[in-house]
N, C-alpha and C positions, 0 to 999 in steps of 0.2 A: 461374614463380614469384616472388613479389615477396621482396625480402630481408628486409624488416620486413612480413609480412602483416598490416598493418593499416591501414584507410582508412577515409574518412567515407563512407557510403552514401548514394545518391540514390534519388528516386522510381523511376527505372529498374530497381531492386532490389528493391522493394517485395515482389514474390511470394516472393522468396526469403527475405526477412525473416519474412513472415507464415508461410511454412511452418515455419522454424526456431522462431518463437514457439509454433507449435502442439506443439511436442514439450515444452514447459514452461509450460502454459497458466496455472498458478497462481503460481509465483515471477516470471513474466514479464508478469503480468496487467496492471499498470500501463503498461508500455511498449507492450503490445497495444492498450490502450485509446486511446493518444494517437495511435499510428499510423493504427488505424482511423478516428479523428477527422481528423487533419490530415496523414496522409502522411508522407514522409520529407524534405520540403522544409525546410530548418533553419529558415528565415524564418517558415513557419507553424507549425511544431512545437515552436517554442520551446525547441529543444534541438538536439543533433546524436546520430545513431547512427553509431557505429563498427562496423566488421566485423571479424573475423578469418578469414584463409582466403581461398584463391585465388578469383578471381572467379566460378569454376565449381563452387567447393565451398566455401560459406559454411558457418563452423562455429561461431563464437560471435558475439554482439552485446555491445555495450555503449552504453547510454543515458547521455548526458551532458547534465544541463538543472539544474532545481532540486535534483535527486537524481542520484547517479551508481550506475547498475543495471546489472550484468553478467548476461547472460542466457546459459545454457550454456557458461560460461566454463573450458575446460580449463586445467590448470596453464600449458600454453603460452601460452593465449590472456591469462591474467591476466597473466603477465610481460610480453607485448607492449603489452597495455593499459596496463600501469604505466610501461613504458619511455616510450611517448608522453605520458602524463598527467603525468610527473614533470617535464617540462618546461613545463607551464601552470601558471599562476595557478589557485589552488582557488577556484570558483565556486559550487559546489554546497554545500548545507546538510547533506548526509548521503549515506552510501554503504549502500546497502540491497539485498539479494538473497540468493541461497544462501549460506550460510556459509562453504563452503570458499573461493568464488571472493571475497567480500567481505573475509574476514580476509587472503587471500592478496595483494589489492589493498593493504589498510591496511598489512600488513607492508612493502611495497616503496614506500609512498607517504608513511609517516607521518614520516619524516625531512625532507621538502618540505611537507607538508600539515598537519603536527600543528601544536599538539597537539589531539586531541579532547577535546570536551567530555564525552562518554560513549562506550564501546563495549559493545554489548549482543551477546555472541557467541551465544548459545544461545536462538532464538526459534522454537518449533515451529510448522511449517505445518501447518494443520489444512483439512481438506475434508469436505463432506457432499453426497449427492446423493438423501437420503431426508428425508422429513417428520420432524420431531422427534418421539420417542416419549413426549414429556411434554406436557400441556396447554399451550396458547398464551394468554398473558394478552389477553383481548378488549378491554382498555383502551389497549394499544399500537397506535398507528396512525401514517399518514404525518402529518408536520407540514404544516399549511396555511400557505398564502402569508401570510396575516395574523398568523402566530404566530412569524415570526423573532424578533422583539424578546424572545419569552420562550425561544426556543431559544439565542440568542446567549449569552448568560452560561453557560448550561451548557456550550456548545461551547468557551468560552475556558477555563472551569474544568478540563474534560477535556483541553485540548491543554496547559495549564501543568501539569497532574499528570502527564502522560505525558511530555512531551518535554523539562521542566524550564525552560523561558523561556515568557514570555507572547507570543501572539500579537499583541498590541497594540503591542508594543516597537518594532517597525521603521517602521511607517506609521500607528501609532495605530490599527491593525485593520482598516483599508479594505479590504486585499487578502483578509484572512481572512473579513470580512463578506460580500465578494462571492462567496466559496467557499461559505459557509452558505446564502446566498441561492440559489445555483445548485443545490445539494443539495435543497432544498426545492421549487425550482421543477420540478426533475426527478422529483421524487417519490421521491427517495433517503433523505430523513431520517425517521426515526423518533422517537417519543418516547411516554412515558406523563406525562401532565400532570394534577396533582392542586391544586385551588384555585390554578389560573393558575401553578403551579411545575412545572418539568421535574424528575421523581424519577428517571427513566431515557431515556437517548438512545443512538442508534447509528445508522450511515449506512452506505449502499452506496458506498463511497468510490471503488470502481472496479466498472465493468462491460463486460464483453465477451461475446463469442457463446459462451464457455465457461464462465465464472463471475461471479458476483457476489461481489466481496470486501468483507466487513464491516470497518470501521474505526470508532474513535470511540464504544466502547462504554463507557459511565459511567452511575453509580449516583450519585446525591446523597448526600454523607455521611452525613446524618442517616437515610438509608434502607437505609444498608450493614448486612448482617448479618440482615435481616427476610425473606429468602426471595424477592424480587422478581424477580432478575436471571435465573432459569432460564426462567420462564414469559415473561417479556419477550422475551428473547433467541429463544425458541422463536416468538414471533410474527413476529418479524423474519425469521428463517430461512424459516418457512412462507411467508409473504408473497413472499419472494424467489424461492424454489424455483418457485411456483405463477404468478408474473407475470412474472419478470425473465430467469432464467438456470437451465440444467440442474444447476448446482452452487452451492455457497456455500462460500466460503474464507474464512480469516482467519489471521493470525499472532499470537503472545502471548508476552510475555515469560516464560521459563522459571520465573522466581521467583514470578509471579504466581498461586499456588496455588489461590485462590477461584474466579478467572476460567477457569483450566483446568478446575476442575472443573464448573462451569457449562456450558462448550462440550462436555464429555464427555456431560453429561446431555442435550445437545440432539442428540447423536449424531454430532459431529464426530471425525474420526479423522486422527491424524498421518500426513503423506506426505513429511515432510523437515525441515529446519532451515534457517531464514533468521538473518540477522545484520544489526545495523546500527551504523554508526558516525555519531555525532552531532556536529556543529562548531557 
């Protein structure tokens, strides 16, 4: 046994990592997608995977890239990850994952990595594997390649409202626009467009063999309270289940009661709680 059982994992341990991720396919979806696409070589993956446990008994993971994401992290693993990370400069923009692990990490790292811009300790994680019981909006569809200019302002508005900072601030929005372009190109961006303006949008931000994770749900302010969100979300969920993955998942801030009601009407069920620390 290692004295401190934390190490950076490489491609030779990919199967062990994938088996572990299969035990938490929803909270670990973003990590699973990255590994499926790029493997565990840090220079390809744009991040590092840390493992906790003996070489023949991998117990927990922690992804360290643009985000810090613990997966199946026990109290002992959280402590070990924090001991290692406390000696490093913080480069990630958030910590996100199962609430107990995220809040445990933040409790140990806040003195050296703080202050946080926001801590969201209670974000219900929701999943469905059945078609929505409510009618789908037939006007909600995949965004076409020539419509990125229409989608982009809505995406910026959503991001600014949700995260609290503009995605245009760091590099004039170039990297964020590439992300929006990629979502459109891969058929993951949905919208309802009326008179050339996006009034609803959502995207499948993460896709794995186990789930399609919806993020970026947004209704134009002037259309809120008019009852379009439930049918619009039903259209996204329906298409994702029929075309993309066997389940659809998402997480939502506990205080966002209108959104939670929409998701409940679309058939989502809670399966856990996530938390996010934003820097």
